[in-house]
C-alpha positions in Angstrom: 6.3 9.4 -13.1 7.5 11.7 -10.3 10.7 12.0 -8.4 10.9 11.3 -4.7 14.3 11.5 -3.2 16.6 9.2 -5.3 13.6 7.4 -6.7 11.5 7.8 -9.8 8.1 6.5 -9.0 5.4 5.3 -11.4 2.0 7.1 -10.7 0.4 3.7 -11.1 1.4 2.8 -7.5 -0.9 5.6 -6.2 -3.6 5.4 -8.9 -4.1 1.6 -9.1 -5.7 -0.5 -6.5 -4.5 -3.9 -5.3 -5.0 -6.4 -2.5 -3.6 -9.9 -2.8 -6.4 -12.5 -3.2 -4.6 -15.7 -2.3 -7.9 -17.7 -2.3 -8.2 -16.8 -6.0 -4.6 -16.9 -7.3 -3.2 -19.6 -4.9 0.1 -17.7 -4.7 0.8 -18.0 -8.4 3.5 -15.3 -8.3 5.7 -17.7 -6.4 5.3 -20.6 -8.8 4.8 -19.0 -12.2 7.4 -17.3 -14.3 10.9 -18.2 -15.2 13.0 -16.4 -12.6 13.4 -16.4 -8.8 12.8 -13.5 -6.5 15.3 -10.7 -7.0 17.8 -10.3 -4.1 20.5 -7.8 -3.2 23.9 -8.9 -1.9 22.9 -8.4 1.8 19.8 -10.5 1.3 21.8 -13.3 -0.3 24.1 -13.4 2.8 21.0 -13.4 5.1 19.5 -16.3 3.2 22.8 -18.2 3.5 23.0 -17.6 7.2 19.3 -18.4 8.1 19.0 -21.4 5.8 19.6 -24.0 8.6 16.6 -22.5 10.5 14.4 -22.2 7.4 15.2 -25.7 6.0 12.8 -27.6 8.3 9.9 -25.5 6.9 10.7 -26.3 3.2 9.6 -29.1 0.9 11.9 -31.9 -0.1 12.1 -30.5 -3.7 13.0 -27.0 -2.4 15.8 -28.4 -0.2 17.2 -30.4 -3.0 17.2 -27.3 -5.3 18.9 -25.2 -2.7 21.5 -27.8 -1.9 22.3 -28.2 -5.6 22.2 -24.5 -6.6 22.8 -22.6 -3.4 20.6 -20.5 -1.2 20.8 -17.8 -4.0 21.9 -17.9 -7.6 23.6 -15.4 -9.9 21.8 -15.1 -13.2 23.7 -14.9 -16.6 23.2 -11.1 -16.3 24.9 -11.0 -12.9 21.7 -10.5 -10.9 21.0 -12.3 -7.6 17.8 -14.4 -7.3 16.3 -17.2 -5.2 16.8 -20.6 -6.9 14.0 -22.4 -8.6 12.8 -26.0 -8.6 13.1 -27.3 -12.2 12.8 -23.7 -13.6 9.4 -23.1 -12.0 8.5 -22.8 -8.3 10.7 -20.7 -6.0 12.8 -23.2 -3.9 11.4 -21.5 -0.8 7.8 -22.1 -1.7 5.6 -24.3 0.6 1.9 -25.1 0.2 -0.9 -25.0 2.8 -3.8 -27.5 3.0 -5.6 -25.6 0.2 -2.6 -25.9 -2.1 -1.9 -22.2 -1.8 1.8 -21.3 -2.3 3.3 -19.6 0.7 6.8 -18.6 1.6 8.8 -21.0 3.8 11.0 -18.1 4.9 8.0 -16.2 6.1 6.6 -19.3 7.8 9.9 -19.6 9.7 9.6 -15.9 10.6 6.0 -16.3 11.7 7.1 -19.2 13.9 9.8 -17.1 15.6 12.7 -19.1 14.1 14.2 -16.2 12.1 14.0 -12.4 12.4 13.9 -11.8 8.6 10.5 -11.9 7.0 11.4 -12.6 3.3 13.2 -10.9 0.4 12.0 -7.3 0.1 11.2 -7.9 -3.6 8.6 -10.5 -2.5 7.3 -8.2 0.3 6.9 -5.3 -2.2 5.1 -7.2 -4.9 3.4 -6.0 -7.1 6.0 -3.2 -7.0 9.3 -3.9 -8.6 12.4 -1.7 -7.9 15.1 -1.4 -10.5 18.3 0.2 -9.3 20.3 2.4 -11.6 23.5 4.4 -10.9 21.9 7.6 -9.9 18.3 6.5 -8.9 15.9 3.6 -8.4 12.8 3.1 -10.5 9.7 2.1 -8.5 7.2 0.6 -10.8 3.9 -1.4 -10.8 4.5 -4.9 -12.3 1.1 -5.6 -13.9 0.7 -9.4 -14.3 -2.6 -11.1 -15.4 -2.3 -13.6 -12.6 -3.0 -10.7 -10.2 -6.2 -9.6 -11.9 -8.2 -10.9 -8.9 -6.0 -8.8 -6.6 -6.8 -5.7 -8.8 -10.5 -6.4 -8.6 -10.4 -6.9 -4.8 -8.2 -3.8 -4.3 -10.7 -1.8 -6.3 -13.6 -3.2 -4.3 -11.9 -2.4 -1.1 -10.5 0.9 -2.4 -6.9 0.1 -1.4 -4.2 1.7 -3.6 -1.0 -0.3 -4.2 1.1 2.0 -2.1 -1.1 1.4 0.9 -1.2 -2.4 0.4 2.6 -2.6 0.4 3.1 0.2 3.1 5.2 -2.0 5.4 7.4 -3.2 2.6 7.9 0.4 1.2 8.9 1.6 4.6 11.3 -1.4 4.9 12.9 -0.5 1.6 12.9 3.3 1.6 12.2 4.4 5.1 9.3 6.0 6.9 10.1 9.6 5.7 10.1 8.5 2.1 6.7 6.7 2.6 5.2 9.8 4.4 6.3 12.0 1.4 4.7 9.4 -1.0 1.5 9.5 1.0 1.5 13.3 0.9 2.0 13.3 -2.9 -0.9 10.8 -3.2 -3.2 12.9 -1.1 -2.3 16.1 -3.1 -2.9 14.3 -6.4 -6.4 13.0 -5.3 -7.5 16.3 -3.7 -7.4 18.1 -7.0 
């Protein structure tokens, strides 16, 4: 772990390799597990406002879940998340012709219907950020469904922080990312 501004960063994000391998995992991170994507308050408001433009891209089951639960939910612990379909798939998940899970929000973004790509927690994956009073913890979320992504990342020699560069800049800013890059270069030049 090392400190970078108001973040405590796991060294795993500069030491471990990762490149999503959707042909192998079929987007399992969007359909496995028992929780929706973490959101902050601003993102929950964005989801609410863009829902009418995202809705045409969603599956019937997703629309039903959102219209029953809302565009975001509050967990028993008070956290905000995307709603789920029957406790499994994210309500915003769609599938391509190969049955690979994709994000309906991102599809609306790619089609120019909205100007918000998707929740930053999804964009950052496999990095998870936990906010505390004085700092944010930036950690690698190791999950066996991503073993193929780790293998591909190692083969291509792409560390996690480079794979999620755009998302890290979106979350923490370009100066933060450049400092992270500098720390990574220093660590590997020894």
